[in-house]
C-alpha positions as CSV (number, residue, x, y, z in Angstrom):
1,M,0.1,-0.1,0.1
2,K,1.2,3.2,-1.1
3,F,2.0,6.1,1.7
4,G,-1.5,8.5,0.5
5,A,-3.7,5.4,0.0
6,L,-2.6,4.6,3.7
7,L,-3.6,7.9,5.2
8,A,-6.8,7.4,3.5
9,V,-7.0,4.0,5.2
10,L,-6.4,4.9,8.1
11,A,-7.9,8.8,8.6
12,A,-11.4,6.9,7.6
13,G,-12.9,9.8,6.3
14,T,-11.4,12.1,8.8
15,L,-8.5,14.8,8.1
16,V,-5.1,13.2,8.9
17,T,-3.2,16.6,9.7
18,G,-5.9,18.4,11.1
19,C,-4.7,21.1,8.7
20,A,-8.7,22.6,8.6
21,A,-8.3,22.9,12.1
22,T,-5.2,24.3,12.2
23,A,-6.3,27.3,10.1
24,A,-9.4,27.6,12.5
25,D,-7.2,27.8,15.3
26,R,-5.1,30.6,13.5
27,N,-8.2,32.8,13.4
28,T,-9.2,32.4,16.9
29,A,-5.7,32.6,17.9
30,S,-5.1,36.1,16.0
31,A,-9.1,37.1,17.5
32,S,-7.7,36.4,20.6
33,N,-4.3,38.1,20.5
34,S,-6.3,41.1,19.1
35,S,-8.2,41.4,22.1
36,S,-5.2,40.6,24.6
37,A,-3.7,43.5,23.0
38,K,-6.1,45.7,24.3
39,K,-5.7,44.5,27.7
40,V,-1.9,43.9,28.2
41,S,1.4,45.6,26.8
42,A,3.1,44.6,23.9
43,K,6.3,43.7,25.9
44,K,4.2,41.4,28.3
45,V,2.5,39.5,25.3
46,K,4.4,36.0,25.3
47,A,5.7,35.3,21.8
48,K,3.5,32.4,20.2
49,A,5.0,29.2,19.5
50,A,6.4,28.8,15.9
51,F,5.6,25.8,14.2
52,P,2.9,24.0,16.3
53,S,1.9,20.6,16.8
54,T,-1.1,20.1,14.6
55,Y,-1.6,16.7,15.5
56,K,-4.3,15.1,15.7
57,A,-5.1,11.4,16.7
58,Y,-6.7,9.0,14.4
59,P,-10.4,7.5,15.0
60,S,-10.1,5.1,17.9
61,T,-12.5,2.1,18.8
62,E,-13.2,1.2,22.7
63,T,-11.1,-1.7,23.2
64,L,-10.5,-4.4,25.7
65,I,-7.1,-7.1,25.4
66,I,-8.3,-10.3,27.9
67,P,-6.9,-12.2,29.1
68,V,-2.9,-11.4,28.9
69,T,0.6,-10.5,30.2
70,V,0.7,-6.8,31.4
71,Y,4.0,-5.5,31.7
72,D,2.7,-1.7,32.9
73,G,6.3,0.3,32.0
74,E,6.9,1.1,35.5
75,G,8.3,-1.8,36.7
76,A,5.1,-4.0,37.4
77,R,4.1,-7.4,35.8
78,I,0.2,-8.8,36.2
79,D,-0.4,-12.1,34.7
80,N,-4.0,-12.9,33.4
81,G,-4.5,-9.3,33.1
82,W,-6.6,-7.0,30.9
83,V,-6.1,-3.9,29.3
84,H,-9.4,-1.1,28.6
85,M,-8.7,1.7,26.5
86,A,-11.7,4.2,25.1
87,D,-11.4,7.8,23.6
88,G,-8.0,7.4,23.2
89,K,-6.9,7.0,26.3
90,I,-5.9,3.8,28.7
91,K,-9.2,3.4,31.1
92,A,-8.2,0.8,33.3
93,V,-5.6,-2.0,33.7
94,G,-6.7,-4.8,36.1
95,G,-5.7,-8.5,36.8
96,P,-7.5,-11.9,36.8
97,T,-9.3,-10.5,40.9
98,S,-10.6,-7.1,39.1
99,P,-13.5,-7.7,36.7
100,P,-13.4,-5.9,33.6
101,P,-15.6,-3.7,31.5
102,D,-18.5,-5.3,29.2
103,V,-16.7,-4.3,25.8
104,A,-18.0,-5.2,22.6
105,N,-14.9,-5.4,20.8
106,Q,-12.3,-7.3,22.4
107,V,-8.9,-8.4,21.4
108,D,-7.6,-12.0,22.0
109,G,-4.5,-11.5,24.5
110,A,-4.4,-15.6,25.5
111,G,-0.6,-16.5,25.6
112,K,0.3,-12.9,24.5
113,Y,1.9,-9.9,26.1
114,V,1.1,-6.1,26.4
115,T,3.2,-3.3,27.0
116,P,3.5,0.8,26.6
117,G,4.5,2.0,23.3
118,I,8.2,1.6,22.9
119,I,9.8,4.8,22.8
120,D,13.3,6.0,21.0
121,I,14.7,8.5,22.9
122,H,17.7,9.1,20.5
123,S,16.8,8.5,16.9
124,H,17.9,10.5,13.2
125,L,14.7,9.2,11.3
126,G,13.2,12.0,9.1
127,D,16.2,13.6,8.6
128,Y,18.8,10.9,7.8
129,P,15.8,9.1,6.2
130,T,16.1,5.9,3.3
131,P,17.3,6.0,0.7
132,S,20.5,7.0,2.4
133,V,22.2,9.5,0.0
134,A,23.7,12.4,0.1
135,A,21.0,14.5,-1.1
136,H,18.9,13.5,2.2
137,N,21.6,13.9,5.0
138,D,20.3,16.6,6.9
139,G,21.1,16.2,10.7
140,N,24.3,18.1,11.1
141,E,24.8,21.9,10.5
142,A,28.2,21.3,10.4
143,T,28.8,24.7,9.3
144,S,30.0,25.9,13.0
145,P,30.7,24.3,16.4
146,V,27.7,26.3,17.3
147,T,24.7,25.5,15.8
148,P,21.9,26.0,18.8
149,Q,19.7,28.4,16.3
150,V,18.6,25.1,14.0
151,W,15.6,22.9,14.8
152,A,15.6,19.1,13.9
153,E,12.2,19.0,13.0
154,H,13.1,21.3,9.6
155,S,15.0,18.5,8.6
156,V,12.6,16.0,9.2
157,W,11.0,14.0,5.8
158,P,7.5,12.3,7.1
159,Q,7.3,10.1,4.5
160,D,10.7,8.4,5.8
161,P,9.9,4.5,5.8
162,G,11.9,4.1,8.4
163,F,8.9,5.5,11.0
164,S,6.4,2.8,9.4
165,R,9.1,0.0,10.1
166,A,9.9,1.0,13.5
167,M,6.2,0.9,14.5
168,A,5.9,-2.5,12.9
169,N,9.3,-4.6,13.8
170,G,9.7,-2.8,17.0
171,G,6.6,-1.3,18.2
172,I,7.5,2.2,18.3
173,T,5.0,4.4,19.0
174,S,7.0,7.8,20.1
175,L,10.8,9.0,19.6
176,Q,12.7,11.8,20.1
177,I,14.3,13.5,16.4
178,L,17.5,14.8,17.4
179,P,20.3,16.5,15.3
180,G,23.8,15.0,14.7
181,S,26.7,14.9,16.8
182,A,29.2,17.1,14.9
183,N,28.4,20.0,17.1
184,L,29.2,21.1,20.5
185,F,25.7,22.7,20.5
186,G,23.8,20.8,17.7
187,G,20.5,22.5,17.4
188,R,16.5,21.9,19.0
189,S,15.2,18.2,19.1
190,V,12.0,17.4,18.5
191,T,9.3,14.5,20.2
192,L,7.1,13.0,17.3
193,K,4.2,10.6,17.6
194,N,4.9,8.0,15.0
195,V,1.8,8.4,12.8
196,P,1.7,8.7,9.1
197,A,1.4,12.1,8.0
198,R,2.4,14.9,5.4
199,T,3.7,17.2,7.6
200,V,6.2,17.2,10.6
201,Q,4.0,19.3,12.2
202,A,0.8,16.8,12.1
203,M,3.3,14.2,13.8
204,K,4.6,16.4,16.3
205,F,3.9,15.4,20.1
206,P,1.4,17.9,21.5
207,G,3.1,19.5,24.6
208,A,6.0,18.2,24.6
209,P,9.1,20.0,25.7
210,Y,12.0,20.9,23.1
211,G,15.1,19.5,23.7
212,M,18.7,20.8,23.0
213,K,21.4,18.0,21.6
214,M,24.8,18.7,22.7
215,A,28.0,16.8,22.4
216,C,31.5,16.3,23.9
217,G,34.5,14.5,23.1
218,E,35.8,13.2,19.9
219,N,33.3,14.4,17.6
220,P,33.5,18.2,17.7
221,K,37.5,18.5,18.0
222,R,37.7,16.1,14.9
223,V,35.4,18.1,13.0
224,Y,36.4,21.1,13.3
225,G,40.2,20.7,14.5
226,G,40.2,19.1,11.1
227,R,39.5,22.4,9.4
228,N,42.1,23.8,11.9
229,R,39.5,26.1,14.2
230,L,38.2,26.1,17.7
231,P,38.0,23.6,19.0
232,S,40.7,21.1,17.9
233,T,41.3,19.4,21.6
234,R,38.6,18.6,24.6
235,M,39.8,21.6,26.7
236,G,38.9,23.8,23.3
237,N,35.5,21.6,23.6
238,L,34.9,23.2,27.0
239,A,36.3,26.4,26.1
240,L,34.1,27.5,23.7
241,N,31.1,25.5,25.6
242,R,31.3,28.0,28.6
243,Q,31.9,31.4,26.3
244,T,29.0,29.9,24.8
245,W,26.9,30.1,28.4
246,I,28.2,33.0,28.9
247,D,26.8,34.6,26.0
248,A,23.3,33.2,26.2
249,Q,23.1,34.3,30.1
250,E,23.9,37.9,29.2
251,Y,21.3,37.8,26.4
252,R,18.7,35.8,28.6
253,D,19.3,38.6,30.9
254,K,18.9,41.9,28.9
255,I,15.6,40.4,27.1
256,N,13.7,42.0,29.7
257,D,15.3,45.5,29.5
258,A,13.9,48.5,28.3
259,K,15.7,48.3,24.9
260,P,16.2,44.5,24.4
261,P,18.8,43.0,22.7
262,K,18.2,42.1,18.9
263,R,16.6,38.7,18.5
264,D,19.0,35.8,18.2
265,L,17.8,32.2,17.4
266,G,20.3,30.4,18.9
267,K,20.4,32.2,22.1
268,E,16.8,32.0,22.2
269,T,17.3,28.0,22.7
270,L,19.9,28.5,25.0
271,A,17.7,31.0,27.3
272,G,15.1,28.7,27.1
273,V,17.6,25.7,28.4
274,L,18.8,28.4,31.2
275,D,14.9,28.8,32.3
276,G,14.4,24.7,32.2
277,D,11.8,24.8,29.3
278,I,14.2,23.1,27.1
279,L,16.0,19.7,27.8
280,V,19.3,19.2,27.5
281,H,20.1,15.6,25.4
282,N,24.1,15.3,25.6
283,H,26.1,13.0,23.7
284,C,29.1,12.4,25.7
285,Y,31.2,8.4,26.1
286,R,33.7,8.7,28.8
287,A,33.2,9.3,32.5
288,D,35.3,11.7,32.9
289,E,34.0,14.4,30.6
290,L,30.6,13.2,32.0
291,N,31.5,14.9,35.2
292,Q,33.2,17.6,33.1
293,I,29.4,18.6,32.0
294,I,27.4,17.7,34.9
295,D,30.7,20.8,36.5
296,M,29.4,23.1,34.1
297,S,25.6,22.9,34.4
298,K,26.0,23.6,37.7
299,E,28.5,26.5,36.8
300,F,25.8,28.1,34.5
301,G,22.5,26.9,36.1
302,Y,21.4,24.2,33.7
303,K,20.6,20.3,34.0
304,V,21.3,17.9,31.5
305,T,18.3,15.3,31.5
306,A,20.0,12.9,29.7
307,F,23.8,11.5,28.6
308,H,23.4,9.3,25.4
309,H,25.5,7.1,24.6
310,A,27.5,7.4,27.7
311,V,29.5,3.8,27.2
312,E,31.1,4.5,30.7
313,S,28.3,5.7,32.7
314,Y,28.5,2.3,35.0
315,K,32.1,4.2,36.2
316,I,30.4,7.3,38.3
317,A,26.7,5.4,38.5
318,D,26.5,6.7,42.0
319,I,27.3,10.4,40.9
320,L,24.6,10.0,38.1
321,A,21.8,8.4,40.5
322,E,22.8,11.7,42.9
323,E,22.4,14.0,39.8
324,G,18.7,12.6,38.4
325,I,20.6,12.3,35.2
326,C,19.7,9.5,33.0
327,S,21.9,7.6,30.4
328,A,20.4,6.6,27.0
329,I,22.6,3.6,26.3
330,W,23.3,1.0,23.6
331,A,23.2,-2.9,25.0
332,D,26.1,-3.5,23.4
333,W,27.9,-0.9,20.8
334,W,31.7,-0.3,21.5
335,G,35.1,0.0,19.7
336,F,34.0,1.9,16.5
337,K,36.6,5.2,18.1
338,M,38.7,5.5,20.8
339,E,36.0,6.8,23.4
340,A,34.0,3.6,23.3
341,Y,36.7,1.5,24.0
342,D,35.5,1.1,27.6
343,A,32.5,0.3,27.0
344,I,31.2,-2.9,28.7
345,P,27.9,-4.8,28.3
346,E,26.9,-4.6,32.0
347,N,26.9,-0.8,31.8
348,A,22.5,-1.2,32.1
349,A,22.6,-3.5,35.1
350,L,25.6,-1.5,37.0
351,L,23.7,1.5,36.4
352,Q,20.2,-0.4,37.8
353,Q,21.9,-1.2,40.8
354,A,22.9,2.2,42.0
355,G,19.3,3.2,41.4
356,A,20.2,5.7,38.3
357,C,17.8,6.3,35.2
358,V,18.2,3.7,32.6
359,I,17.1,4.2,28.7
360,I,17.9,1.8,26.1
361,H,18.1,4.2,22.8
362,S,18.8,3.2,19.2
363,D,20.5,6.2,17.0
364,D,20.2,3.7,14.0
365,E,17.8,3.4,11.9
366,N,17.4,-0.8,12.4
367,Q,18.4,-0.6,15.7
368,I,15.0,1.1,16.1
369,Q,13.0,-1.9,15.1
370,R,14.6,-3.8,17.9
371,L,15.2,-2.1,21.0
372,N,13.0,-4.6,22.9
373,Q,15.7,-7.3,21.9
374,E,18.4,-5.0,22.8
375,A,16.9,-4.6,26.4
376,A,16.9,-8.1,26.4
377,K,20.6,-8.4,25.7
378,A,21.5,-5.8,28.6
379,L,18.9,-7.5,31.2
380,S,21.0,-10.9,30.2
381,D,24.3,-9.3,30.5
382,G,23.2,-8.7,33.5
383,R,21.7,-11.4,35.0
384,A,25.7,-13.6,34.1
385,M,27.1,-11.1,36.7
386,G,24.7,-11.7,39.4
387,I,22.6,-8.6,39.1
388,E,19.0,-9.8,39.5
389,I,16.6,-7.6,37.5
390,S,13.0,-8.4,36.1
391,D,11.7,-8.6,33.0
392,A,9.2,-5.6,34.0
393,E,12.0,-3.5,34.9
394,A,13.7,-3.7,31.5
395,I,10.5,-2.9,29.8
396,R,10.6,0.1,31.9
397,W,14.3,1.0,30.0
398,I,12.1,1.6,26.6
399,T,9.0,2.8,27.9
400,Y,8.7,4.8,30.8
401,N,12.1,6.0,31.4
402,P,12.7,7.9,28.3
403,A,9.3,9.2,28.5
404,K,10.8,11.1,31.9
405,A,13.6,12.1,29.9
406,M,12.2,13.8,27.2
407,G,9.3,15.3,29.7
408,I,6.0,13.2,28.3
409,E,6.1,10.5,31.2
410,D,2.7,12.2,32.3
411,M,1.3,11.6,29.2
412,T,2.5,8.4,27.8
413,G,5.3,5.7,28.6
414,S,3.3,3.2,31.4
415,L,-0.5,1.6,31.4
416,K,-1.8,3.8,33.9
417,A,-5.6,5.8,33.4
418,G,-5.8,8.5,31.7
419,K,-2.6,8.2,30.1
420,M,-3.2,8.3,26.1
421,A,-3.7,4.8,24.3
422,D,-0.2,4.0,23.1
423,I,0.0,0.4,23.4
424,V,1.9,-2.7,22.3
425,L,0.4,-6.1,22.0
426,W,3.2,-8.8,21.4
427,N,2.8,-12.5,19.7
428,G,5.1,-13.4,22.6
429,N,7.6,-12.2,25.8
430,P,8.7,-9.2,24.3
431,L,12.3,-9.8,25.5
432,S,12.6,-12.8,23.3
433,V,14.3,-12.5,20.3
434,Y,11.2,-14.8,18.4
435,S,8.8,-12.1,19.6
436,R,7.3,-9.3,17.7
437,P,4.6,-6.5,17.6
438,E,1.1,-8.2,16.3
439,K,-1.0,-4.9,17.2
440,V,0.0,-1.3,17.7
441,W,-2.2,1.5,18.9
442,I,-1.6,5.3,18.8
443,D,-3.9,7.0,20.9
444,G,-6.4,4.1,21.2
445,S,-6.2,3.9,17.2
446,L,-4.9,0.5,15.7
447,L,-2.1,2.0,13.2
448,Y,-0.9,-1.5,13.0
449,D,-2.1,-4.9,12.7
450,N,-0.1,-7.9,11.0
451,A,-3.0,-10.0,10.2
452,D,-4.3,-6.8,8.1
453,P,-2.8,-5.8,5.2
454,A,-4.1,-2.2,4.7
455,R,-2.8,-1.8,8.4
456,S,1.0,-3.2,7.3
457,P,2.3,-0.3,5.5
458,V,4.9,-0.4,2.7
459,S,6.6,2.8,1.2
460,D,6.7,3.6,-2.2
461,F,10.8,2.9,-1.8
462,E,10.1,-0.6,-1.2
463,L,7.4,-1.3,-3.8
464,G,9.2,-4.0,-6.1
465,Q,11.9,-4.8,-4.1
466,P,12.5,-8.2,-3.0
467,G,13.5,-8.9,0.5
468,E,12.5,-5.2,1.6
469,G,9.0,-4.5,3.5
470,D,6.1,-6.4,1.9
471,V,6.1,-6.8,-1.8
472,K,2.7,-8.8,-2.0
């Protein structure tokens, strides 16, 4: 099924992207702003958000999955349980001793497992889409080591077939798209709902805070040192980082002056970080550098939300636990550059044992399709060294913990009443290499069903290519 046809099937006669609603919203907002201007001085009116989300959930049907093994995303397991969703929300989750509601549309979950939708905190889908050709390389604005003014969403191609692959093979319902790591300050990230859409705004997770991508270590000094400019060393990295924060503080302090400074997109993002409105996601590998970044964040009054890749987090697990900083890591990637050589497969388990926040991420268009298997590998390596972690807790690494680090845990990431009905039904234990998603709901709408060809998307790029997708 082609992309446009898939949109039509899923929309079921409704407007997919909410563009009509957007126009109405703009008219309403315009009238509202006009009225407000009479009461509030222009100086006190908060600027309207640029590129607002136009996400509209697809139509949903009240559904009960029963009986089924439930992993709730926050570390609990319920055997012979059930999950009830209606109006796009999770209504209730129960066990064998709690009577389920009377629902006409029931899904047989016998022998199967339910989890929250899988969330990838570190993806470049859309910014580095398939086909992987130079014309599509839009993830790194590698023209300056400091580019906080760029926004990842402005490179996202919604028709990247990686999105549908991630859903069908990996149960991905939400993901954060980050700029690349060539720069110390790479720009703003964007959190998306993994739904077919014509525009990136129609994929933007409503209410999700922006993130900012930072990077330390080898990448910035290699890219810019090779051009004979700052930074070419790790001390150059820190010096330019600090000077950038000093300039950002000065900009923020003058915003409310009688004569505010000229608008600067990059410094607006940095000011948002300093104000706590934008979350910092910092690419970093070595433990000594992680600690230096923590010191720098304290110097300038911002917080690192998560260190990404962080292959040496296990060396300072106690510090990360104390600081409340998550580590978004791979299960076993190592050795592809010097700062990755001290990686160990027990990293996740040692962090968990220390009480630190663990997240398993992809950073790859293929690995995003099997984050459940990556979590299983990390879990197994921990158990092999004597660290007992439950299956249900490992599921937290790819559901609730990334949601928390992305600032969306109140809306998704676990199977709790009132949250978005972002749900995956697996045909077996999701921590088994033999298991895969059978059905995927986003906001209660069944967007993938491996038994329904109309809900098994195929991109135009894959049509007619043996071995790629479903070629019918």
